[in-house]
C-alpha atoms as an extended CHARMM CRD file, in Angstrom:
* protein
*
       253  EXT
         1         1  UNK       CA            -62.9480000000       19.0000000000      -33.1500000000  PROA      1               0.0000000000
         2         2  UNK       CA            -62.6960000000       22.7440000000      -32.5240000000  PROA      2               0.0000000000
         3         3  UNK       CA            -64.3210000000       23.9660000000      -29.3310000000  PROA      3               0.0000000000
         4         4  UNK       CA            -66.2630000000       27.1200000000      -28.6170000000  PROA      4               0.0000000000
         5         5  UNK       CA            -64.2840000000       29.5820000000      -26.5390000000  PROA      5               0.0000000000
         6         6  UNK       CA            -65.3720000000       29.7970000000      -22.9300000000  PROA      6               0.0000000000
         7         7  UNK       CA            -66.1760000000       26.1640000000      -22.1630000000  PROA      7               0.0000000000
         8         8  UNK       CA            -64.3310000000       23.7640000000      -19.9060000000  PROA      8               0.0000000000
         9         9  UNK       CA            -64.8480000000       20.3780000000      -18.3080000000  PROA      9               0.0000000000
        10        10  UNK       CA            -63.9140000000       19.3860000000      -14.7540000000  PROA      10              0.0000000000
        11        11  UNK       CA            -63.3910000000       15.7360000000      -13.8150000000  PROA      11              0.0000000000
        12        12  UNK       CA            -63.5800000000       15.5140000000      -10.0470000000  PROA      12              0.0000000000
        13        13  UNK       CA            -64.1180000000       13.0340000000       -7.2630000000  PROA      13              0.0000000000
        14        14  UNK       CA            -62.3680000000       10.9590000000       -4.6400000000  PROA      14              0.0000000000
        15        15  UNK       CA            -59.0130000000        9.2130000000       -4.7480000000  PROA      15              0.0000000000
        16        16  UNK       CA            -58.9750000000        6.1060000000       -6.9340000000  PROA      16              0.0000000000
        17        17  UNK       CA            -62.1970000000        6.8620000000       -8.8060000000  PROA      17              0.0000000000
        18        18  UNK       CA            -60.5870000000        6.8750000000      -12.2590000000  PROA      18              0.0000000000
        19        19  UNK       CA            -60.4950000000       10.6390000000      -12.8440000000  PROA      19              0.0000000000
        20        20  UNK       CA            -57.2690000000       10.6600000000      -14.8410000000  PROA      20              0.0000000000
        21        21  UNK       CA            -58.2460000000        7.7180000000      -17.0280000000  PROA      21              0.0000000000
        22        22  UNK       CA            -61.5510000000        9.3750000000      -17.8940000000  PROA      22              0.0000000000
        23        23  UNK       CA            -59.8720000000       12.7230000000      -18.5220000000  PROA      23              0.0000000000
        24        24  UNK       CA            -57.3670000000       11.1300000000      -20.9280000000  PROA      24              0.0000000000
        25        25  UNK       CA            -60.2560000000        9.5250000000      -22.8230000000  PROA      25              0.0000000000
        26        26  UNK       CA            -62.0630000000       12.8630000000      -23.0880000000  PROA      26              0.0000000000
        27        27  UNK       CA            -58.9050000000       14.7590000000      -24.0450000000  PROA      27              0.0000000000
        28        28  UNK       CA            -58.3080000000       12.4060000000      -26.9600000000  PROA      28              0.0000000000
        29        29  UNK       CA            -61.8950000000       12.6200000000      -28.1460000000  PROA      29              0.0000000000
        30        30  UNK       CA            -62.4030000000       16.3690000000      -27.7610000000  PROA      30              0.0000000000
        31        31  UNK       CA            -58.9270000000       17.8560000000      -28.3860000000  PROA      31              0.0000000000
        32        32  UNK       CA            -58.4320000000       18.5100000000      -24.6950000000  PROA      32              0.0000000000
        33        33  UNK       CA            -55.6080000000       19.7260000000      -22.4940000000  PROA      33              0.0000000000
        34        34  UNK       CA            -55.4990000000       18.5520000000      -18.8760000000  PROA      34              0.0000000000
        35        35  UNK       CA            -54.8590000000       20.9600000000      -16.0130000000  PROA      35              0.0000000000
        36        36  UNK       CA            -54.2030000000       19.0960000000      -12.7760000000  PROA      36              0.0000000000
        37        37  UNK       CA            -56.0520000000       20.2620000000       -9.6640000000  PROA      37              0.0000000000
        38        38  UNK       CA            -54.1360000000       18.2670000000       -7.0710000000  PROA      38              0.0000000000
        39        39  UNK       CA            -52.5820000000       20.1270000000       -4.1490000000  PROA      39              0.0000000000
        40        40  UNK       CA            -49.8190000000       17.5190000000       -3.7260000000  PROA      40              0.0000000000
        41        41  UNK       CA            -48.9520000000       16.5410000000       -7.2900000000  PROA      41              0.0000000000
        42        42  UNK       CA            -47.6000000000       20.0570000000       -7.7950000000  PROA      42              0.0000000000
        43        43  UNK       CA            -44.5380000000       18.9640000000       -5.7920000000  PROA      43              0.0000000000
        44        44  UNK       CA            -41.5240000000       17.3920000000       -7.4520000000  PROA      44              0.0000000000
        45        45  UNK       CA            -40.3740000000       14.1810000000       -5.8020000000  PROA      45              0.0000000000
        46        46  UNK       CA            -43.7560000000       13.3380000000       -4.3010000000  PROA      46              0.0000000000
        47        47  UNK       CA            -44.5270000000       10.5570000000       -6.7490000000  PROA      47              0.0000000000
        48        48  UNK       CA            -45.4560000000        7.3800000000       -4.8730000000  PROA      48              0.0000000000
        49        49  UNK       CA            -47.7090000000        8.9460000000       -2.2650000000  PROA      49              0.0000000000
        50        50  UNK       CA            -49.5230000000       11.1770000000       -4.7720000000  PROA      50              0.0000000000
        51        51  UNK       CA            -50.0580000000        8.3860000000       -7.3030000000  PROA      51              0.0000000000
        52        52  UNK       CA            -48.5790000000       10.3480000000      -10.1920000000  PROA      52              0.0000000000
        53        53  UNK       CA            -49.1110000000        8.7950000000      -13.5740000000  PROA      53              0.0000000000
        54        54  UNK       CA            -47.3620000000        9.2950000000      -16.8830000000  PROA      54              0.0000000000
        55        55  UNK       CA            -43.9010000000       10.3100000000      -18.0220000000  PROA      55              0.0000000000
        56        56  UNK       CA            -42.2410000000       13.5400000000      -16.8340000000  PROA      56              0.0000000000
        57        57  UNK       CA            -41.6110000000       15.9480000000      -19.6900000000  PROA      57              0.0000000000
        58        58  UNK       CA            -42.3340000000       19.4120000000      -21.0580000000  PROA      58              0.0000000000
        59        59  UNK       CA            -45.5140000000       20.9040000000      -22.5330000000  PROA      59              0.0000000000
        60        60  UNK       CA            -45.1150000000       24.3390000000      -24.1360000000  PROA      60              0.0000000000
        61        61  UNK       CA            -41.7790000000       24.5200000000      -22.2910000000  PROA      61              0.0000000000
        62        62  UNK       CA            -43.4560000000       23.9220000000      -18.9310000000  PROA      62              0.0000000000
        63        63  UNK       CA            -43.1800000000       20.8230000000      -16.6910000000  PROA      63              0.0000000000
        64        64  UNK       CA            -45.9180000000       18.2800000000      -17.2960000000  PROA      64              0.0000000000
        65        65  UNK       CA            -46.6570000000       14.5630000000      -17.2340000000  PROA      65              0.0000000000
        66        66  UNK       CA            -47.6680000000       12.7900000000      -20.4200000000  PROA      66              0.0000000000
        67        67  UNK       CA            -49.9880000000        9.7800000000      -20.7260000000  PROA      67              0.0000000000
        68        68  UNK       CA            -50.7380000000        8.3660000000      -24.1870000000  PROA      68              0.0000000000
        69        69  UNK       CA            -49.6310000000       11.6160000000      -25.7600000000  PROA      69              0.0000000000
        70        70  UNK       CA            -51.8320000000       13.7880000000      -23.5220000000  PROA      70              0.0000000000
        71        71  UNK       CA            -50.0280000000       16.2930000000      -21.3240000000  PROA      71              0.0000000000
        72        72  UNK       CA            -51.0600000000       17.1170000000      -17.7640000000  PROA      72              0.0000000000
        73        73  UNK       CA            -50.1150000000       20.6280000000      -16.6560000000  PROA      73              0.0000000000
        74        74  UNK       CA            -49.4530000000       21.8840000000      -13.0980000000  PROA      74              0.0000000000
        75        75  UNK       CA            -47.6500000000       18.7270000000      -11.9850000000  PROA      75              0.0000000000
        76        76  UNK       CA            -44.0230000000       18.8040000000      -10.7260000000  PROA      76              0.0000000000
        77        77  UNK       CA            -43.8460000000       22.6090000000      -10.5990000000  PROA      77              0.0000000000
        78        78  UNK       CA            -42.7780000000       23.2270000000       -6.9710000000  PROA      78              0.0000000000
        79        79  UNK       CA            -39.9260000000       21.9240000000       -4.8060000000  PROA      79              0.0000000000
        80        80  UNK       CA            -40.8610000000       19.8660000000       -1.7160000000  PROA      80              0.0000000000
        81        81  UNK       CA            -41.1530000000       21.9740000000        1.4000000000  PROA      81              0.0000000000
        82        82  UNK       CA            -42.1550000000       25.1340000000       -0.4710000000  PROA      82              0.0000000000
        83        83  UNK       CA            -45.4260000000       26.8590000000        0.3300000000  PROA      83              0.0000000000
        84        84  UNK       CA            -48.0250000000       26.4970000000       -2.4170000000  PROA      84              0.0000000000
        85        85  UNK       CA            -51.4990000000       27.8900000000       -1.8210000000  PROA      85              0.0000000000
        86        86  UNK       CA            -54.9060000000       28.0810000000       -3.4420000000  PROA      86              0.0000000000
        87        87  UNK       CA            -53.8860000000       31.5710000000       -4.5920000000  PROA      87              0.0000000000
        88        88  UNK       CA            -50.8060000000       30.1420000000       -6.3190000000  PROA      88              0.0000000000
        89        89  UNK       CA            -52.7710000000       27.4090000000       -8.0410000000  PROA      89              0.0000000000
        90        90  UNK       CA            -55.4590000000       29.7930000000       -9.2890000000  PROA      90              0.0000000000
        91        91  UNK       CA            -52.8130000000       32.0690000000      -10.8000000000  PROA      91              0.0000000000
        92        92  UNK       CA            -51.2820000000       29.1390000000      -12.6370000000  PROA      92              0.0000000000
        93        93  UNK       CA            -54.5900000000       27.6490000000      -13.8020000000  PROA      93              0.0000000000
        94        94  UNK       CA            -55.9840000000       30.9660000000      -15.0310000000  PROA      94              0.0000000000
        95        95  UNK       CA            -52.7230000000       31.6430000000      -16.8580000000  PROA      95              0.0000000000
        96        96  UNK       CA            -53.2970000000       28.5480000000      -19.0160000000  PROA      96              0.0000000000
        97        97  UNK       CA            -56.9960000000       28.8660000000      -19.7600000000  PROA      97              0.0000000000
        98        98  UNK       CA            -56.9210000000       31.6050000000      -22.3850000000  PROA      98              0.0000000000
        99        99  UNK       CA            -54.1150000000       30.1820000000      -24.5790000000  PROA      99              0.0000000000
       100       100  UNK       CA            -55.6920000000       26.7180000000      -24.4490000000  PROA      100             0.0000000000
       101       101  UNK       CA            -59.0770000000       28.0560000000      -25.5210000000  PROA      101             0.0000000000
       102       102  UNK       CA            -57.5430000000       30.3300000000      -28.1790000000  PROA      102             0.0000000000
       103       103  UNK       CA            -56.0640000000       27.2380000000      -29.8150000000  PROA      103             0.0000000000
       104       104  UNK       CA            -59.5510000000       25.7390000000      -30.0230000000  PROA      104             0.0000000000
       105       105  UNK       CA            -58.7260000000       23.1630000000      -27.3740000000  PROA      105             0.0000000000
       106       106  UNK       CA            -60.8410000000       22.0760000000      -24.4340000000  PROA      106             0.0000000000
       107       107  UNK       CA            -59.4560000000       22.7110000000      -20.9310000000  PROA      107             0.0000000000
       108       108  UNK       CA            -60.0990000000       19.6880000000      -18.7250000000  PROA      108             0.0000000000
       109       109  UNK       CA            -59.5520000000       20.3390000000      -15.0150000000  PROA      109             0.0000000000
       110       110  UNK       CA            -58.7570000000       17.0930000000      -13.2090000000  PROA      110             0.0000000000
       111       111  UNK       CA            -58.1300000000       16.4610000000       -9.5380000000  PROA      111             0.0000000000
       112       112  UNK       CA            -59.3230000000       15.5330000000       -6.1150000000  PROA      112             0.0000000000
       113       113  UNK       CA            -58.6980000000       18.8880000000       -4.4390000000  PROA      113             0.0000000000
       114       114  UNK       CA            -62.2710000000       20.1080000000       -4.5270000000  PROA      114             0.0000000000
       115       115  UNK       CA            -61.4870000000       23.5930000000       -3.2450000000  PROA      115             0.0000000000
       116       116  UNK       CA            -59.1290000000       24.2440000000       -6.1610000000  PROA      116             0.0000000000
       117       117  UNK       CA            -61.7010000000       23.2470000000       -8.7650000000  PROA      117             0.0000000000
       118       118  UNK       CA            -64.5580000000       25.1240000000       -7.1070000000  PROA      118             0.0000000000
       119       119  UNK       CA            -62.4600000000       28.2550000000       -6.6990000000  PROA      119             0.0000000000
       120       120  UNK       CA            -61.6950000000       28.2550000000      -10.4240000000  PROA      120             0.0000000000
       121       121  UNK       CA            -65.1850000000       27.4480000000      -11.6550000000  PROA      121             0.0000000000
       122       122  UNK       CA            -66.9200000000       29.8600000000       -9.2900000000  PROA      122             0.0000000000
       123       123  UNK       CA            -64.4170000000       32.6790000000       -9.7630000000  PROA      123             0.0000000000
       124       124  UNK       CA            -62.9580000000       33.0620000000       -6.2750000000  PROA      124             0.0000000000
       125       125  UNK       CA            -61.0660000000       36.3420000000       -6.0300000000  PROA      125             0.0000000000
       126       126  UNK       CA            -57.3280000000       36.1500000000       -5.4470000000  PROA      126             0.0000000000
       127       127  UNK       CA            -55.7960000000       37.4450000000       -2.2490000000  PROA      127             0.0000000000
       128       128  UNK       CA            -58.6830000000       36.6040000000        0.0350000000  PROA      128             0.0000000000
       129       129  UNK       CA            -57.0800000000       33.6350000000        1.7670000000  PROA      129             0.0000000000
       130       130  UNK       CA            -57.9510000000       29.9590000000        1.7240000000  PROA      130             0.0000000000
       131       131  UNK       CA            -61.5900000000       30.5060000000        2.5760000000  PROA      131             0.0000000000
       132       132  UNK       CA            -62.2030000000       33.4580000000        0.2500000000  PROA      132             0.0000000000
       133       133  UNK       CA            -65.5520000000       33.2120000000       -1.4920000000  PROA      133             0.0000000000
       134       134  UNK       CA            -65.8340000000       36.7280000000       -2.8660000000  PROA      134             0.0000000000
       135       135  UNK       CA            -66.6270000000       35.5340000000       -6.3550000000  PROA      135             0.0000000000
       136       136  UNK       CA            -65.9480000000       37.4760000000       -9.5100000000  PROA      136             0.0000000000
       137       137  UNK       CA            -67.6860000000       36.9370000000      -12.8250000000  PROA      137             0.0000000000
       138       138  UNK       CA            -66.3600000000       34.0280000000      -14.8910000000  PROA      138             0.0000000000
       139       139  UNK       CA            -66.2710000000       34.1660000000      -18.6790000000  PROA      139             0.0000000000
       140       140  UNK       CA            -66.7120000000       30.4620000000      -19.3110000000  PROA      140             0.0000000000
       141       141  UNK       CA            -69.2340000000       27.7180000000      -18.8340000000  PROA      141             0.0000000000
       142       142  UNK       CA            -68.2990000000       24.4770000000      -17.1180000000  PROA      142             0.0000000000
       143       143  UNK       CA            -69.4450000000       20.8830000000      -16.9920000000  PROA      143             0.0000000000
       144       144  UNK       CA            -68.5760000000       18.8990000000      -13.8580000000  PROA      144             0.0000000000
       145       145  UNK       CA            -68.2040000000       15.1250000000      -14.1190000000  PROA      145             0.0000000000
       146       146  UNK       CA            -67.5700000000       12.7000000000      -11.2580000000  PROA      146             0.0000000000
       147       147  UNK       CA            -67.0700000000        9.0010000000      -12.1010000000  PROA      147             0.0000000000
       148       148  UNK       CA            -69.8100000000        6.9150000000      -10.5250000000  PROA      148             0.0000000000
       149       149  UNK       CA            -68.0260000000        4.3800000000       -8.2860000000  PROA      149             0.0000000000
       150       150  UNK       CA            -69.3870000000        2.8790000000       -5.0870000000  PROA      150             0.0000000000
       151       151  UNK       CA            -67.6820000000        4.1470000000       -1.9350000000  PROA      151             0.0000000000
       152       152  UNK       CA            -67.1340000000        0.6100000000       -0.6480000000  PROA      152             0.0000000000
       153       153  UNK       CA            -65.1440000000       -0.1350000000       -3.7990000000  PROA      153             0.0000000000
       154       154  UNK       CA            -63.1370000000        3.0780000000       -3.3780000000  PROA      154             0.0000000000
       155       155  UNK       CA            -62.3150000000        2.1970000000        0.2260000000  PROA      155             0.0000000000
       156       156  UNK       CA            -61.1470000000       -1.2810000000       -0.7530000000  PROA      156             0.0000000000
       157       157  UNK       CA            -58.9810000000        0.1130000000       -3.5540000000  PROA      157             0.0000000000
       158       158  UNK       CA            -57.3900000000        2.6210000000       -1.1950000000  PROA      158             0.0000000000
       159       159  UNK       CA            -56.7250000000       -0.0220000000        1.4590000000  PROA      159             0.0000000000
       160       160  UNK       CA            -55.0240000000       -2.3640000000       -1.0260000000  PROA      160             0.0000000000
       161       161  UNK       CA            -53.0630000000        0.4170000000       -2.7180000000  PROA      161             0.0000000000
       162       162  UNK       CA            -51.4760000000        1.6190000000        0.5200000000  PROA      162             0.0000000000
       163       163  UNK       CA            -50.2860000000       -1.8680000000        1.4410000000  PROA      163             0.0000000000
       164       164  UNK       CA            -48.8830000000       -2.3240000000       -2.0750000000  PROA      164             0.0000000000
       165       165  UNK       CA            -46.9530000000        0.9610000000       -2.1380000000  PROA      165             0.0000000000
       166       166  UNK       CA            -45.9450000000        1.0580000000        1.5330000000  PROA      166             0.0000000000
       167       167  UNK       CA            -42.2910000000        0.0240000000        1.1870000000  PROA      167             0.0000000000
       168       168  UNK       CA            -41.7040000000        2.3340000000       -1.7940000000  PROA      168             0.0000000000
       169       169  UNK       CA            -43.4630000000        5.1510000000        0.0350000000  PROA      169             0.0000000000
       170       170  UNK       CA            -41.2310000000        4.6610000000        3.0690000000  PROA      170             0.0000000000
       171       171  UNK       CA            -38.1590000000        4.9020000000        0.8150000000  PROA      171             0.0000000000
       172       172  UNK       CA            -39.5380000000        8.0590000000       -0.8140000000  PROA      172             0.0000000000
       173       173  UNK       CA            -40.2770000000        9.5990000000        2.5780000000  PROA      173             0.0000000000
       174       174  UNK       CA            -36.7350000000        8.8990000000        3.7500000000  PROA      174             0.0000000000
       175       175  UNK       CA            -35.3480000000       10.5720000000        0.6100000000  PROA      175             0.0000000000
       176       176  UNK       CA            -37.4810000000       13.6350000000        1.2730000000  PROA      176             0.0000000000
       177       177  UNK       CA            -36.2300000000       13.8730000000        4.8570000000  PROA      177             0.0000000000
       178       178  UNK       CA            -32.6230000000       13.4460000000        3.7140000000  PROA      178             0.0000000000
       179       179  UNK       CA            -33.1090000000       16.2620000000        1.1910000000  PROA      179             0.0000000000
       180       180  UNK       CA            -34.0310000000       18.6410000000        3.9930000000  PROA      180             0.0000000000
       181       181  UNK       CA            -37.8160000000       18.5030000000        4.0040000000  PROA      181             0.0000000000
       182       182  UNK       CA            -39.0780000000       19.0250000000        7.5540000000  PROA      182             0.0000000000
       183       183  UNK       CA            -41.0140000000       16.5690000000        9.6830000000  PROA      183             0.0000000000
       184       184  UNK       CA            -43.7200000000       19.1980000000       10.1290000000  PROA      184             0.0000000000
       185       185  UNK       CA            -44.1950000000       19.6300000000        6.3730000000  PROA      185             0.0000000000
       186       186  UNK       CA            -44.5370000000       15.8890000000        5.8250000000  PROA      186             0.0000000000
       187       187  UNK       CA            -47.1330000000       15.7000000000        8.5770000000  PROA      187             0.0000000000
       188       188  UNK       CA            -49.2330000000       18.3220000000        6.8050000000  PROA      188             0.0000000000
       189       189  UNK       CA            -48.8130000000       17.4330000000        3.1400000000  PROA      189             0.0000000000
       190       190  UNK       CA            -51.1100000000       14.4250000000        3.0090000000  PROA      190             0.0000000000
       191       191  UNK       CA            -52.2690000000       11.2200000000        4.6080000000  PROA      191             0.0000000000
       192       192  UNK       CA            -49.8200000000        8.9420000000        2.7820000000  PROA      192             0.0000000000
       193       193  UNK       CA            -46.7940000000       10.9260000000        3.9150000000  PROA      193             0.0000000000
       194       194  UNK       CA            -48.1610000000       11.5500000000        7.3870000000  PROA      194             0.0000000000
       195       195  UNK       CA            -48.3900000000        7.8580000000        8.2180000000  PROA      195             0.0000000000
       196       196  UNK       CA            -45.2290000000        6.9440000000        6.3520000000  PROA      196             0.0000000000
       197       197  UNK       CA            -43.3980000000        9.6050000000        8.3470000000  PROA      197             0.0000000000
       198       198  UNK       CA            -44.7750000000        8.2950000000       11.6220000000  PROA      198             0.0000000000
       199       199  UNK       CA            -43.4590000000        4.8570000000       10.7250000000  PROA      199             0.0000000000
       200       200  UNK       CA            -40.0480000000        6.2050000000        9.7030000000  PROA      200             0.0000000000
       201       201  UNK       CA            -39.7960000000        8.2530000000       12.9050000000  PROA      201             0.0000000000
       202       202  UNK       CA            -40.6880000000        5.2480000000       15.0530000000  PROA      202             0.0000000000
       203       203  UNK       CA            -44.0460000000        6.5680000000       16.2410000000  PROA      203             0.0000000000
       204       204  UNK       CA            -45.9990000000        3.7510000000       14.5670000000  PROA      204             0.0000000000
       205       205  UNK       CA            -45.2410000000        0.1880000000       13.5750000000  PROA      205             0.0000000000
       206       206  UNK       CA            -45.8450000000       -0.8710000000        9.9880000000  PROA      206             0.0000000000
       207       207  UNK       CA            -49.1390000000       -2.4920000000       10.9910000000  PROA      207             0.0000000000
       208       208  UNK       CA            -50.2760000000        0.5520000000       12.9670000000  PROA      208             0.0000000000
       209       209  UNK       CA            -49.3380000000        2.9670000000       10.1620000000  PROA      209             0.0000000000
       210       210  UNK       CA            -51.2780000000        0.9530000000        7.5820000000  PROA      210             0.0000000000
       211       211  UNK       CA            -54.3510000000        0.5400000000        9.7690000000  PROA      211             0.0000000000
       212       212  UNK       CA            -54.4550000000        4.1820000000       10.8140000000  PROA      212             0.0000000000
       213       213  UNK       CA            -53.9780000000        5.3460000000        7.2230000000  PROA      213             0.0000000000
       214       214  UNK       CA            -56.8210000000        3.1350000000        6.0440000000  PROA      214             0.0000000000
       215       215  UNK       CA            -59.1760000000        4.5960000000        8.6430000000  PROA      215             0.0000000000
       216       216  UNK       CA            -58.1700000000        8.1710000000        7.7900000000  PROA      216             0.0000000000
       217       217  UNK       CA            -58.3790000000        7.4820000000        4.0590000000  PROA      217             0.0000000000
       218       218  UNK       CA            -61.9700000000        6.3000000000        4.3120000000  PROA      218             0.0000000000
       219       219  UNK       CA            -62.8790000000        9.5100000000        6.1030000000  PROA      219             0.0000000000
       220       220  UNK       CA            -61.0740000000       11.5690000000        3.4400000000  PROA      220             0.0000000000
       221       221  UNK       CA            -62.8470000000        9.7850000000        0.5900000000  PROA      221             0.0000000000
       222       222  UNK       CA            -66.1740000000       10.5380000000        2.2620000000  PROA      222             0.0000000000
       223       223  UNK       CA            -65.2390000000       14.2340000000        2.5420000000  PROA      223             0.0000000000
       224       224  UNK       CA            -64.2060000000       14.3430000000       -1.1160000000  PROA      224             0.0000000000
       225       225  UNK       CA            -67.5960000000       12.9690000000       -2.1550000000  PROA      225             0.0000000000
       226       226  UNK       CA            -69.5050000000       15.2020000000        0.2440000000  PROA      226             0.0000000000
       227       227  UNK       CA            -67.7790000000       18.3260000000       -1.1030000000  PROA      227             0.0000000000
       228       228  UNK       CA            -69.4690000000       17.9080000000       -4.4720000000  PROA      228             0.0000000000
       229       229  UNK       CA            -72.9110000000       17.6270000000       -2.9440000000  PROA      229             0.0000000000
       230       230  UNK       CA            -72.6510000000       21.3270000000       -2.1290000000  PROA      230             0.0000000000
       231       231  UNK       CA            -70.6160000000       22.8210000000       -4.9930000000  PROA      231             0.0000000000
       232       232  UNK       CA            -72.1540000000       22.9830000000       -8.4260000000  PROA      232             0.0000000000
       233       233  UNK       CA            -74.2410000000       20.6760000000      -10.5720000000  PROA      233             0.0000000000
       234       234  UNK       CA            -72.3280000000       17.3890000000      -10.8040000000  PROA      234             0.0000000000
       235       235  UNK       CA            -72.9960000000       14.6660000000      -13.3670000000  PROA      235             0.0000000000
       236       236  UNK       CA            -72.0090000000       11.0960000000      -12.4520000000  PROA      236             0.0000000000
       237       237  UNK       CA            -71.4450000000        9.0920000000      -15.6540000000  PROA      237             0.0000000000
       238       238  UNK       CA            -71.2150000000        5.3330000000      -15.1980000000  PROA      238             0.0000000000
       239       239  UNK       CA            -68.9490000000        4.8890000000      -18.2330000000  PROA      239             0.0000000000
       240       240  UNK       CA            -66.5730000000        6.7370000000      -20.5430000000  PROA      240             0.0000000000
       241       241  UNK       CA            -69.1930000000        6.5460000000      -23.2890000000  PROA      241             0.0000000000
       242       242  UNK       CA            -71.7740000000        8.2460000000      -21.0930000000  PROA      242             0.0000000000
       243       243  UNK       CA            -69.2430000000       10.9210000000      -20.1320000000  PROA      243             0.0000000000
       244       244  UNK       CA            -68.4210000000       11.5170000000      -23.7980000000  PROA      244             0.0000000000
       245       245  UNK       CA            -72.0920000000       11.9440000000      -24.5910000000  PROA      245             0.0000000000
       246       246  UNK       CA            -72.4710000000       14.5110000000      -21.8190000000  PROA      246             0.0000000000
       247       247  UNK       CA            -69.4450000000       16.4640000000      -23.0380000000  PROA      247             0.0000000000
       248       248  UNK       CA            -70.6280000000       16.3600000000      -26.6430000000  PROA      248             0.0000000000
       249       249  UNK       CA            -74.0030000000       17.8200000000      -25.7270000000  PROA      249             0.0000000000
       250       250  UNK       CA            -72.3570000000       20.4180000000      -23.4980000000  PROA      250             0.0000000000
       251       251  UNK       CA            -70.0470000000       21.6190000000      -26.2570000000  PROA      251             0.0000000000
       252       252  UNK       CA            -72.9740000000       21.9120000000      -28.6670000000  PROA      252             0.0000000000
       253       253  UNK       CA            -74.7130000000       24.1800000000      -26.1810000000  PROA      253             0.0000000000
């Protein structure tokens, strides 16, 4: 199904809400290409703690991850420890939009980093720093979808996931440290790595690391949800079928 130029879909929301699964469904149905909006999945080697899905590969000679034949761009593009900013992500995302649309495909922006998605959809100007909101005109229309999942369910999923991945995450964190990544960088890059690092460095026991992560994760999930109460008109489909219906109507104008 060929799409009108200048339209894109964003699938947003908190960790564990099923964003990627929904995006894959929509990409198959509407000839879509996924652009990841995750500030940590850009890093190679951060796989367990960022919950990367799919098989590493190449899409148009660029690194990507493929799930069921659908490629996800802007994943595994930076070495651990390197600085990667909102400015960098916007450059990369905007680079892909025109060729995707010119092919008659639908760009689907997917990720939990709300600032990245908002900056793209609202046309934040480059070079203004993390908090820049000097918007420029955008030449596309967007539809924002956020899977409708109860926050209690999200919290429970996050709690269970961290316990399940903890040992593998500790091993990954040790590999990152051995490769030369600094303690300071791991502390800043995300909750999973922060608490794994504190366990590896002896600051927290396994039990303490898990409990403190779970508390921090619940607060983060709340912030992810709250972000979208203040940035754009967000639709909350309860199913893939409902999401498909919304996208279909959007593409028809």
